[in-house]
C-alpha positions as CSV (number, residue, x, y, z in Angstrom):
1,X,-0.2,-0.1,0.2
2,X,1.2,3.7,-0.6
3,X,1.3,6.1,1.7
4,X,0.8,10.1,0.0
5,X,1.7,13.5,1.5
6,X,0.2,16.4,-0.2
7,X,1.8,20.1,-0.1
8,X,-0.6,22.2,-1.4
9,X,0.2,26.0,-2.7
10,X,-1.8,29.1,-3.4
11,X,0.2,30.5,-6.2
12,X,-1.3,31.8,-9.3
13,X,1.8,30.3,-11.1
14,X,3.4,26.8,-10.0
15,X,6.7,27.8,-8.1
16,X,8.6,25.4,-10.2
17,X,12.3,26.7,-9.9
18,X,11.9,26.5,-5.7
19,X,10.2,23.0,-5.8
20,X,12.7,21.6,-8.0
21,X,15.7,23.5,-5.6
22,X,13.8,21.8,-2.8
23,X,13.9,18.1,-4.3
24,X,17.1,18.8,-6.0
25,X,18.7,19.2,-2.2
26,X,18.0,15.8,-1.1
27,X,20.6,14.5,-3.9
28,X,23.4,12.5,-2.3
29,X,25.3,9.4,-2.3
30,X,22.1,7.9,-0.7
31,X,19.5,9.8,-3.2
32,X,19.6,9.7,-6.3
33,X,16.7,12.8,-7.8
34,X,14.7,12.5,-11.7
35,X,13.0,14.9,-13.0
36,X,11.3,12.7,-16.1
37,X,11.7,16.2,-18.5
38,X,15.2,17.8,-18.7
39,X,13.7,20.5,-19.7
40,X,11.7,21.8,-16.3
41,X,7.8,21.6,-18.5
42,X,7.0,18.9,-16.6
43,X,6.7,18.2,-12.4
44,X,7.3,14.6,-12.3
45,X,10.4,13.7,-10.3
46,X,11.8,10.2,-8.6
47,X,13.8,9.9,-5.8
48,X,15.7,6.4,-5.6
49,X,16.8,6.4,-1.9
50,X,18.5,2.4,-1.7
51,X,15.9,0.5,-3.4
52,X,12.8,2.3,-2.3
53,X,11.7,5.3,-4.8
54,X,9.4,8.3,-3.6
55,X,7.4,9.4,-6.4
56,X,6.7,13.1,-7.2
57,X,4.2,15.0,-9.3
58,X,2.3,18.1,-9.1
59,X,-1.0,19.2,-10.9
60,X,-3.2,22.4,-10.9
61,X,-6.0,22.2,-8.3
62,X,-9.3,22.0,-9.6
63,X,-12.1,24.1,-7.6
64,X,-14.2,21.6,-5.0
65,X,-12.6,19.7,-1.7
66,X,-9.0,20.0,-1.7
67,X,-9.3,23.6,-2.6
68,X,-11.8,24.5,0.1
69,X,-9.7,22.7,2.7
70,X,-6.2,24.6,1.5
71,X,-7.6,27.9,1.4
72,X,-7.4,28.5,-2.1
73,X,-4.7,26.1,-3.1
74,X,-4.1,26.8,-7.0
75,X,-0.9,23.6,-6.8
76,X,-1.4,20.5,-5.4
77,X,2.2,18.1,-5.2
78,X,1.6,14.8,-4.2
79,X,4.2,12.7,-2.8
80,X,3.9,8.9,-2.7
81,X,5.8,6.1,-1.5
82,X,5.2,2.0,-2.0
83,X,4.6,-0.6,0.5
84,X,8.1,-2.0,1.3
85,X,9.9,1.2,1.6
86,X,12.8,2.1,3.4
87,X,12.7,4.1,6.7
88,X,15.1,6.1,4.9
89,X,12.9,7.1,2.0
90,X,10.0,7.3,4.7
91,X,11.4,9.9,6.1
92,X,13.1,12.2,2.9
93,X,8.8,11.8,2.3
94,X,8.6,13.9,5.7
95,X,11.4,16.6,5.1
96,X,10.0,17.5,2.1
97,X,6.9,19.1,3.3
98,X,9.3,20.3,5.9
99,X,11.5,22.3,3.8
100,X,8.6,23.6,1.4
101,X,7.3,25.0,4.8
102,X,10.5,27.1,5.5
103,X,10.9,28.4,2.5
104,X,8.1,28.3,0.0
105,X,5.6,30.6,1.7
106,X,1.9,30.1,1.9
107,X,2.1,26.3,1.6
108,X,0.0,24.0,4.1
109,X,0.6,20.2,4.3
110,X,-1.6,17.6,4.4
111,X,-0.6,14.5,6.2
112,X,-4.0,13.2,6.3
113,X,-7.5,15.0,5.0
114,X,-8.2,16.5,8.5
115,X,-4.9,17.0,9.3
116,X,-3.6,20.4,8.1
117,X,-0.1,22.3,9.0
118,X,1.2,25.5,8.1
119,X,4.2,25.9,10.3
120,X,7.1,23.9,10.3
121,X,7.0,23.2,14.2
122,X,3.5,21.9,14.2
123,X,4.9,19.7,11.1
124,X,8.2,18.6,13.2
125,X,5.9,17.9,16.1
126,X,3.5,15.6,13.8
127,X,6.8,13.4,12.7
128,X,8.7,13.2,15.8
129,X,5.3,11.3,16.8
130,X,4.9,9.6,13.3
131,X,8.5,9.0,12.7
132,X,10.3,8.8,15.8
133,X,7.8,7.0,18.1
134,X,7.1,3.5,16.6
135,X,11.0,2.9,15.5
136,X,12.2,0.0,17.2
137,X,16.0,0.4,17.1
138,X,16.2,4.2,17.2
139,X,20.0,4.7,18.1
140,X,20.3,3.7,13.9
141,X,18.4,6.3,13.3
142,X,20.7,9.2,15.7
143,X,23.9,7.5,14.1
144,X,22.4,7.3,10.9
145,X,21.4,11.6,11.3
146,X,18.0,11.7,10.8
147,X,16.9,12.0,14.3
148,X,18.4,14.0,17.4
149,X,18.7,11.8,20.1
150,X,15.6,13.1,21.8
151,X,13.8,12.2,18.7
152,X,13.6,15.3,17.0
153,X,14.0,15.2,12.9
154,X,16.5,16.7,11.8
155,X,15.6,17.9,8.7
């Protein structure tokens, strides 16, 4: 089963440069960032993290449910991982919305339709419960640089 997070943007024109810069910031030895279109006309991107894939895509928001609960959102980015994802892939999936909240004014994040986040601190609090709480080997997450020893995500 996949797990999706959604980031909504109120901008009349999608902030493509900021979004691509944000996603590219995760590029490294353990994460390959692949955009589907080199000429930047498409917003689809896969982040390959070990053997897991985090798929992202962006669409205009049509009037209706999401636009009402996201205060006039114009664009929706979906971050999706499949069942069997690694913990690091899940961590990146949660880190991207944090960076969006910090770097792109006006975004909102939805973990579930009834869970709306508009500020980075409330998102961090949610991530701490969602990611740190059920973790069996917390010392590994600290050793890999994903969390502090007290359980704060290192986004």
